[in-house]
C-alpha positions in Angstrom: 88.2 129.6 67.6 87.9 126.0 68.9 84.3 124.9 68.8 84.8 121.3 69.8 84.8 121.1 73.6 86.5 117.7 73.7 89.3 118.8 71.3 89.5 122.1 73.3 90.0 120.2 76.5 92.7 117.9 75.1 94.7 120.8 73.6 94.5 122.8 76.9 95.6 119.8 78.9 98.5 119.0 76.5 99.7 122.5 76.6 99.8 122.8 80.3 101.4 119.4 80.7 104.1 120.2 78.3 104.8 123.5 79.9 105.1 122.1 83.4 106.8 118.8 82.4 104.2 116.7 84.2 103.4 113.0 83.7 101.1 111.7 81.0 97.6 113.1 81.0 96.1 109.7 81.6 97.9 109.4 85.0 98.5 112.7 86.6 100.5 112.3 89.8 99.0 113.2 93.2 100.3 113.4 96.7 101.1 110.0 98.2 102.7 109.6 101.7 104.6 106.5 100.5 108.1 107.6 99.3 108.7 104.3 97.5 111.8 103.6 99.6 110.3 102.0 102.7 109.5 105.3 104.3 106.5 107.6 104.4 106.1 111.4 104.8 103.3 113.1 106.7 100.6 114.0 106.0 99.0 110.7 104.8 96.9 112.8 102.5 97.6 116.4 101.6 93.9 117.2 101.6 91.4 117.4 104.3 90.6 114.3 106.4 89.4 115.6 109.8 88.4 113.8 113.0 90.0 110.5 111.9 89.2 107.2 113.5 91.0 104.1 112.6 90.8 100.4 113.5 92.5 97.1 112.6 90.5 94.0 111.8 93.0 91.1 111.2 95.5 92.3 108.7 93.2 95.1 107.4 92.9 98.7 108.5 89.9 100.9 108.1 89.6 104.7 108.4 86.8 107.2 108.4 86.4 110.9 109.2 84.1 113.9 109.4 82.4 115.1 106.2 79.9 117.7 107.6 77.5 119.0 105.0 79.2 117.2 102.0 77.4 114.2 100.4 78.0 111.4 100.1 79.5 111.3 103.5 81.6 109.2 105.9 84.3 107.8 103.5 85.4 104.3 104.3 89.1 103.8 103.5 91.0 100.5 103.5 94.7 99.8 103.9 97.1 96.9 104.4 100.1 99.1 105.4 98.6 102.2 107.2 100.2 104.4 104.5 98.5 103.6 101.2 94.7 103.8 101.4 91.9 103.0 99.0 88.4 104.4 99.2 85.9 101.5 99.5 82.6 103.5 99.7 80.8 106.2 101.6 78.7 105.0 104.6 75.8 107.2 103.6 74.8 108.4 100.1 72.4 111.2 101.2 71.4 112.6 104.6 68.1 114.3 103.8 66.7 115.4 107.2 64.9 118.6 106.3 64.9 121.6 103.9 68.1 123.1 105.3 69.9 119.9 104.3 68.8 120.6 100.7 69.6 124.4 100.8 65.9 125.1 100.5 65.3 126.9 103.8 68.6 127.7 105.4 71.8 125.7 105.3 73.9 123.3 107.3 77.4 124.6 106.5 79.8 123.2 109.2 77.1 120.9 110.4 75.8 117.6 109.1 77.7 114.6 110.2 80.9 114.8 112.2 83.3 113.1 114.8 82.7 109.5 113.8 83.7 106.6 116.1 84.6 103.5 114.0 84.4 100.1 115.7 84.2 96.4 114.9 82.5 93.8 117.1 81.2 90.3 116.6 81.4 90.5 112.8 79.8 93.9 112.5 81.4 97.3 111.6 79.8 100.2 113.5 80.1 104.0 113.1 78.7 106.1 116.0 78.5 109.7 114.9 76.8 113.0 115.5 74.4 115.1 113.4 73.4 118.6 114.4 69.8 118.8 115.6 69.5 115.0 115.7 70.2 112.2 118.1 73.4 110.1 117.9 73.5 108.0 114.7 74.6 104.4 114.3 75.6 103.0 110.9 76.4 99.3 110.6 77.6 96.9 108.0 78.9 93.3 107.8 81.1 94.4 104.9 83.0 97.7 105.2 82.4 98.2 101.4 78.6 98.3 102.3 75.8 98.5 102.2 75.5 100.5 105.5 72.3 100.7 107.5 71.5 103.8 109.6 69.6 103.9 112.9 69.1 106.7 115.4 69.8 106.3 119.1 67.4 107.6 121.7 70.0 109.9 123.1 72.6 112.4 121.9 76.2 111.8 123.1 78.4 114.6 121.8 81.8 113.6 120.4 81.4 110.0 121.7 83.7 107.0 121.6 82.5 103.4 122.2 84.3 100.5 123.8 83.1 96.9 123.6 84.6 95.5 126.8 85.7 92.0 127.5 82.6 91.4 129.7 80.4 91.7 126.7 79.1 95.1 127.6 79.3 98.3 125.5 80.3 101.6 127.0 80.2 105.1 125.6 82.2 108.1 126.8 82.0 111.8 125.8 82.6 115.3 126.9 85.2 118.0 127.2 87.3 118.6 130.4 84.7 116.5 132.3 84.3 113.0 130.8 81.1 111.0 131.3 80.4 107.4 130.7 77.3 105.3 130.2 76.6 101.6 129.5 74.7 101.0 126.3 71.7 98.7 125.9 72.2 95.4 124.0 70.8 97.0 120.9 73.1 100.0 121.3 70.2 102.4 120.8 69.8 103.6 124.4 71.5 104.1 127.8 71.1 101.5 130.5 69.1 103.4 133.2 71.3 104.6 136.1 74.6 103.9 134.4 75.6 107.5 133.6 78.5 108.7 135.7 81.5 111.0 135.6 84.8 109.1 135.2 87.2 112.0 134.8 86.3 115.2 136.7 86.9 118.7 135.3 90.3 120.2 135.7 92.2 116.9 135.1 93.7 118.1 131.8 91.6 115.8 129.5 90.1 117.4 126.4 87.5 116.4 123.8 87.4 114.1 120.8 88.0 111.1 123.0 89.0 107.6 121.7 88.4 104.7 124.1 90.5 101.5 124.3 91.4 98.6 126.5 95.0 97.6 126.0 96.7 94.9 128.1 94.1 95.3 130.8 94.5 99.1 131.0 91.7 101.5 130.0 93.2 104.1 127.7 91.5 107.4 126.6 93.2 109.7 124.1 91.8 113.2 123.6 92.4 116.6 122.1 92.8 119.8 124.2 92.7 123.2 122.6 93.1 125.6 125.5 95.4 127.5 125.5 96.9 125.6 122.6 96.4 122.3 120.7 97.9 119.2 122.2 96.9 115.5 122.9 96.2 114.3 126.4 95.8 110.7 127.5 94.1 109.1 130.5 94.6 105.6 131.9 93.1 103.4 134.6 93.1 99.8 135.7 89.3 99.9 136.2 86.8 101.3 133.7 85.4 103.7 136.4 88.8 105.0 137.3 90.5 106.7 138.9 92.2 107.9 135.8 95.7 109.4 135.6 96.3 112.0 132.8 99.4 113.0 130.9 100.4 114.6 127.6 101.4 112.3 124.8 101.8 114.7 121.8 102.6 118.4 121.9 104.2 121.2 119.9 104.4 119.2 116.7 103.5 121.6 113.9 105.6 119.8 111.2 107.3 123.2 110.8 104.1 125.1 109.9 103.0 128.4 111.5 99.6 130.0 112.0 98.4 131.2 108.6 95.5 133.5 107.7 92.6 133.2 110.1 89.1 134.5 110.3 88.1 136.7 113.2 85.8 134.6 115.5 86.6 131.6 113.2 83.6 132.7 111.1 81.1 131.7 113.7 79.9 135.2 114.6 77.9 136.1 111.6 78.4 137.4 108.0 81.2 139.8 108.9 84.6 139.0 107.4 87.7 140.2 109.2 91.0 138.6 108.4 93.7 138.0 111.0 97.2 138.0 109.4 99.6 135.0 109.7 101.7 134.6 112.9 105.0 133.2 111.7 106.3 132.6 115.2 103.3 130.7 116.5 101.9 127.2 115.9 99.4 127.3 118.7 96.5 126.4 116.4 98.5 124.0 114.3 99.8 121.2 116.5 98.8 117.5 116.1 95.7 116.7 118.0 92.5 114.6 118.1 93.4 111.1 117.3 94.0 107.6 118.6 95.9 104.4 118.5 96.2 101.3 116.3 98.5 98.3 116.4 99.9 95.9 113.8 99.9 92.1 114.0 103.6 92.3 114.7 103.1 94.3 117.8 104.0 97.7 116.7 101.8 100.6 117.8 101.0 103.7 115.8 99.2 106.9 116.5 97.0 108.8 114.1 95.8 112.4 114.6 94.9 115.5 112.7 96.6 118.8 112.2 94.9 122.1 111.4 97.1 122.9 108.4 95.7 126.4 107.6 93.5 127.0 104.7 94.0 123.6 103.0 92.1 122.1 106.0 92.7 119.5 108.7 95.1 116.7 107.6 95.7 113.3 109.0 99.1 112.2 110.1 100.7 108.9 111.3 103.1 108.7 114.2 105.2 105.9 115.6 104.2 105.2 119.2 106.7 104.5 122.0 105.3 102.9 125.2 107.2 104.3 128.2 106.1 103.7 131.8 102.9 102.2 130.2 102.0 105.5 128.4 101.6 105.5 124.6 103.7 108.5 123.6 103.7 109.7 120.1 107.3 109.9 118.9 110.6 108.0 119.2 112.6 107.1 122.3 114.5 110.1 123.4 112.2 112.5 121.6 108.7 111.7 123.0 105.6 113.8 122.1 107.2 114.8 118.8 106.3 113.1 115.5 108.9 112.7 112.7 107.6 114.0 109.4 109.4 111.1 107.6 109.8 107.7 109.1 110.0 104.0 108.2 106.7 102.5 107.2 104.9 100.1 109.6 105.7 96.4 109.7 103.0 94.6 107.9 102.7 91.3 106.0 101.5 93.1 102.9 104.0 95.6 101.5 102.7 97.9 98.9 104.8 98.1 95.7 103.0 100.9 94.0 102.2 103.9 96.1 98.7 105.2 95.5 96.2 107.7 96.7 92.6 106.9 97.7 91.0 109.2 95.2 90.7 109.9 91.5 90.9 113.7 91.3 90.8 114.5 87.6 87.6 113.6 85.8 86.6 113.2 82.2 82.9 112.9 83.3 82.3 109.6 81.6 79.8 107.1 83.0 80.1 108.1 86.7 81.7 110.8 88.8 85.2 110.2 90.1 85.2 108.9 93.7 86.6 112.2 95.1 83.5 114.3 94.4 80.9 115.3 97.0 77.9 117.6 96.7 77.5 120.5 99.0 74.3 119.6 100.8 71.7 117.1 99.3 71.7 117.5 95.5 68.6 117.7 93.2 69.2 114.7 91.0 66.8 116.0 88.4 69.1 118.9 87.8 72.4 117.2 86.9 73.4 114.5 84.5 76.3 112.5 83.0 74.1 111.0 80.3 72.2 113.9 78.7 75.4 114.6 76.8 77.9 111.8 76.8 81.3 112.7 78.2 80.1 115.8 80.0 78.8 116.8 83.3 75.6 118.8 82.7 74.5 121.1 85.5 71.1 122.7 85.1 70.9 126.1 86.9 68.4 126.6 89.7 67.6 130.0 91.3 69.9 131.2 94.1 70.9 134.6 95.5 74.6 133.7 95.4 77.1 130.9 95.1 76.7 130.3 98.8 73.0 129.2 98.4 73.4 127.5 95.0 72.2 123.9 94.9 74.1 121.1 93.1 77.5 122.5 93.7 79.9 119.7 93.2 83.1 119.8 95.4 86.3 118.0 96.1 89.0 118.7 98.6 91.8 121.0 97.5 95.3 119.5 97.7 98.5 121.0 99.0 101.0 122.3 99.0 100.3 123.6 95.5 97.6 122.5 93.2 96.1 123.8 89.9 92.4 123.1 89.1 91.2 123.6 85.5 87.8 122.9 84.0 86.5 123.2 80.5 83.0 124.4 79.7 80.6 124.6 76.8 78.5 127.6 77.5 76.0 127.2 74.6 73.2 126.1 77.0 73.4 129.1 79.3 70.5 131.5 79.7 70.6 135.1 80.9 71.1 135.1 84.7 73.1 131.9 84.7 76.5 131.8 86.3 78.5 128.6 85.8 82.0 127.9 86.7 84.8 127.1 89.1 84.9 128.2 92.8 87.0 128.0 95.9 84.4 126.8 98.4 85.2 128.3 101.8 84.1 131.2 104.0 85.0 133.6 102.6 84.7 132.1 99.1 85.8 133.2 95.6 84.4 132.1 92.2 85.1 132.5 88.5 81.9 132.3 86.5 80.9 132.3 82.9 77.6 133.8 81.8 75.7 135.4 78.9 73.5 138.3 78.1 72.1 139.9 75.0 75.5 141.0 73.9 77.2 137.6 74.3 79.3 135.7 76.7 81.4 137.0 79.6 83.7 135.9 82.5 83.1 137.3 86.0 85.3 137.0 89.1 83.9 137.6 92.5 85.3 137.2 96.0 83.6 137.5 99.4 86.5 139.4 101.0 86.4 142.5 98.7 82.8 141.9 97.6 83.9 143.1 94.2 82.9 141.9 90.7 85.3 142.0 87.8 83.8 141.1 84.4 85.4 140.6 81.0 83.7 139.8 77.6 84.8 136.7 75.7 84.2 135.9 72.0 83.7 132.2 72.4 81.1 129.7 73.6 83.8 127.5 75.1 86.1 128.5 77.8 88.7 127.1 80.3 88.6 128.3 83.9 91.6 127.8 86.2 92.7 128.6 89.7 96.2 128.1 91.0 96.4 127.6 94.8 99.6 127.9 96.8 98.8 126.7 100.3 102.2 127.8 101.7 101.5 131.5 100.8 97.7 130.9 100.9 97.2 132.9 97.7 95.0 131.8 94.8 95.1 133.2 91.3 92.1 132.8 88.9 92.6 132.8 85.1 90.8 131.8 81.9 91.5 130.8 78.3 89.4 130.8 75.1 91.9 128.8 73.1 93.1 126.3 75.6 96.7 127.5 75.5 97.1 131.1 76.7 95.6 131.9 80.1 94.6 135.4 81.1 94.8 136.3 84.8 91.7 138.0 86.1 91.8 140.0 89.4 94.3 140.0 92.2 95.3 136.9 94.1 92.7 135.8 96.6 93.7 135.1 100.2 92.6 131.7 101.5 91.9 131.4 105.2 91.3 128.8 107.9 87.9 129.1 109.5 85.3 127.1 111.4 82.1 128.2 109.7 82.2 125.3 107.3 84.6 123.2 109.4 86.3 122.4 106.1 89.3 123.5 104.2 89.3 125.0 100.7 87.4 122.9 98.2 87.4 123.1 94.4 83.8 123.3 93.2 81.8 123.3 90.0 78.5 125.2 90.0 75.7 126.7 87.9 73.0 128.9 89.4 70.7 131.6 88.2 70.4 135.0 90.0 67.3 136.1 88.2 65.1 134.1 90.5 64.1 131.3 88.1 65.5 128.1 86.6 67.8 128.9 83.7 69.7 126.9 81.2 72.6 124.4 81.6 76.3 124.3 81.5 78.3 121.4 80.1 81.6 120.7 81.9 83.9 118.8 79.6 86.5 117.8 82.1 88.2 118.7 85.4 92.0 118.4 85.8 94.0 118.7 88.9 97.7 119.2 88.7 100.1 118.9 91.6 103.6 120.2 90.7 105.1 119.3 94.0 104.0 115.7 93.8 106.1 115.2 90.7 109.0 117.6 91.7 112.5 116.1 91.1 113.8 117.8 94.2 111.6 115.6 96.4 114.1 112.7 95.7 117.0 112.4 98.1 120.1 113.5 96.2 122.0 110.2 96.8 125.6 110.1 95.5 125.6 113.9 95.0 127.6 116.6 96.7 125.4 119.2 98.5 125.7 122.2 100.7 123.5 122.6 103.8 122.3 126.1 104.5 120.5 127.0 107.7 116.9 128.4 107.3 117.5 130.4 110.5 120.3 132.6 109.5 121.8 131.5 106.2 124.9 129.9 107.7 126.6 127.2 105.8 127.6 124.0 107.5 131.3 123.2 107.1 134.0 120.8 108.2 136.1 122.6 110.8 138.8 121.1 113.0 137.0 117.7 113.0 133.6 119.3 113.9 130.5 120.3 111.9 130.2 124.0 112.3 127.8 126.7 110.9 129.7 129.6 109.3 128.9 132.7 107.4 128.3 132.0 103.7 130.9 134.7 103.0 133.6 132.9 104.9 136.4 131.2 103.0 135.5 127.8 104.4 131.9 128.2 103.3 133.1 128.8 99.8 135.5 125.9 99.8 135.3 122.1 99.6 134.9 122.1 103.4 131.2 122.9 102.8 130.8 119.9 100.4 129.0 116.9 101.8 128.3 113.8 99.7 125.0 112.1 100.4 125.6 108.3 100.9 122.5 106.1 100.5 122.0 103.6 103.4 118.4 102.5 102.5 115.0 103.3 103.8 115.5 107.0 103.4 118.6 107.0 105.6 121.8 108.6 104.7 125.4 109.2 105.8 127.2 112.4 105.1 130.8 112.2 103.8 133.2 115.2 103.7 135.5 116.1 100.8 138.4 114.4 102.7 136.5 111.1 103.0 135.5 111.4 106.7 132.0 110.8 107.9 129.8 112.8 110.3 129.2 110.9 113.5 127.0 111.9 116.5 128.5 111.1 119.8 127.3 111.4 123.5 123.9 112.8 123.8 124.2 114.9 120.7 125.0 118.1 122.5 126.9 121.1 121.1 130.2 119.7 119.8 128.9 116.1 119.6 128.6 116.2 115.8 132.0 115.3 114.5 133.9 113.9 111.5 135.5 110.5 111.9 137.5 108.4 109.4 134.9 105.6 109.2 131.1 105.2 109.5 129.9 104.3 113.0 126.6 102.5 112.5 123.5 104.3 113.8 125.7 107.1 115.1 126.5 108.1 111.4 123.0 107.7 110.1 120.3 110.3 109.6 116.7 109.9 108.5 116.1 112.4 105.7 113.1 114.5 106.5 111.5 116.1 103.4 110.0 119.5 104.5 109.3 120.3 100.8 110.7 123.2 98.7 114.2 121.7 99.0 114.0 122.2 102.8 114.9 119.3 105.0 115.7 118.2 108.6 118.1 115.4 109.4 117.0 113.1 112.2 119.9 111.4 114.0 119.3 107.7 114.5 121.7 108.0 117.5 119.6 110.5 119.5 116.2 110.5 117.6 116.6 114.2 117.5 117.5 116.6 114.8 120.8 118.1 113.5 120.8 121.7 114.8 122.8 124.8 114.1 121.8 127.4 116.7 121.2 130.6 114.8 123.7 133.4 115.3 125.1 131.7 118.4 128.6 131.0 117.2 128.3 127.4 118.4 129.2 124.1 116.9 126.3 122.0 115.6 124.4 119.6 117.8 121.9 116.7 117.3 119.5 117.5 120.1 116.7 119.5 118.6 113.2 118.0 119.3 111.9 119.3 115.9 111.1 122.3 113.8 109.8 125.5 115.2 106.7 126.9 113.4 108.8 129.4 111.4 111.5 126.8 110.7 114.1 129.2 112.1 115.1 127.4 115.3 118.2 125.9 113.7 117.0 122.4 112.7 115.7 123.2 109.2 118.1 123.5 106.2 117.9 124.1 102.5 120.2 121.9 100.4 122.0 122.9 97.2 123.7 120.7 94.7 127.4 121.4 94.2 128.0 121.6 90.5 
């Protein structure tokens, strides 16, 4: 038995790193959008960052988003290239506006602070945002790193956006379907009397989550619509009062993701839990929506928006913007409204050499908490400590009926597509009734807790879906708790270890769902509560480690210089060289088994490749990329022979033709030649534009 928690943690971490062939423990890799070759791959962060708002000030970019009931809230991120971001601070430390904010008399799950509007004017940064049950809030700072001051407006403007116009006046707009506008007073705390009016009437096609801009003399409003599906609408006018025209600027972009597990009624109808199975053919609740626009000093324009990526939560993505007919379309010329998953990074004066993420996810619990952690509701600072026992997070238990109402639950966003969370506990300080451990914060939630009674220590698994308890005795006062989350399958498996090496699974996999009760995705959380109705003992958390096997997977690298086969995700057909054309053929055919199916990946920089056949000819896209326009020629032909490699993960790719800005496509079961005219992936990735690749040995 290992009785030293620190030694226990080190051995456990070393064992799992060796088994999985990860990087050194001191620098575990995490998802970064920057591919290190001049390109980026969406999402910017593979963890929740919802309702994003982004601005540029000089050469610097700033980003914030919704945090609901989690505290500290309103993260302020900074970037110089729009791809690599650093967390500067949180705009507010605590938002204590009543007992329910403290989980003392009710709760504010899915409430709190949301839909921030980030602006900069006359040397001051502003965040205009909403709090349930309160008036609109204004936070301000002269330095984005803080400190931030908070004031409350005299009105409540739901989902607002603010524009500081050239005439020195400030205007706010808000609403869904019907958009209203007011002029704000000079102190920004109230509405100028008589200034409220409707600028976009109902039925125009505009949505909610508006972002308000003035660009080259035009007033531009971006918005999110969700009925009957998610998409982005945009309005424009030459006068601030209108009249406004409306068009769609982003639609059907699911990045090849389909609707996963959902909660009936989105979890808003009460405590009942009824799951809706995945819908592989549909992406109606996935598509990019709710975002805005930002430019670079060089004159490029970029769009940012979020995507409801099933149970991992709402993720933020970056899109190149093409101005056409004075409309800011997300996407590339020839393929408007669709966003490439991988594209060339924005032009900036400050290239980033070392890709990095904004958060530190693993934590040894030394002098301060890692910057990723947030408390669920306002914590009781008398009941947690990093100093009572050096190198440990000590959580004192407080009475709670369940994990749902437990105070001082420490959370961080789960990370996709696969992540493994492990924490190591010393249980010596627990008292009967205490339950301390690791949970998946969500509705429904699941937890793995350690506790003790007169007979000794035990492990207990509980989930809200089955409402079942599973308990096993352990002969140790130290234990490791682990949960492995696969956000592609949306299954999570709990396990535990008493020696830091062998882990024992406990219970069946837990189904993770997307819901709008908490308005958040899955969160890893550490907790300690007492179900006996009184304060209990304490739990010492030695460390928390988060592993991301996909972030370090070798197959994420483009196999340059290698021979590969391309196999359609739609019907298993193999792409072969046939009579000067690229043709999908049955994998059992003679050509599919021959060198005619071998394609060498030729590196052309910035994630762009050419494909060379076994006879030395190159693929070229001709014409408009229609059926039969993908051919083999003796020499490369510039842009016509180049494809942007799109990493769809799991050795799945799309190939974006730089000639058409559309994707290589093998129509499933159609007997046709390939084309380069697909706008993008279907939600189930079986439309013909998604391929798996295999190395030819």
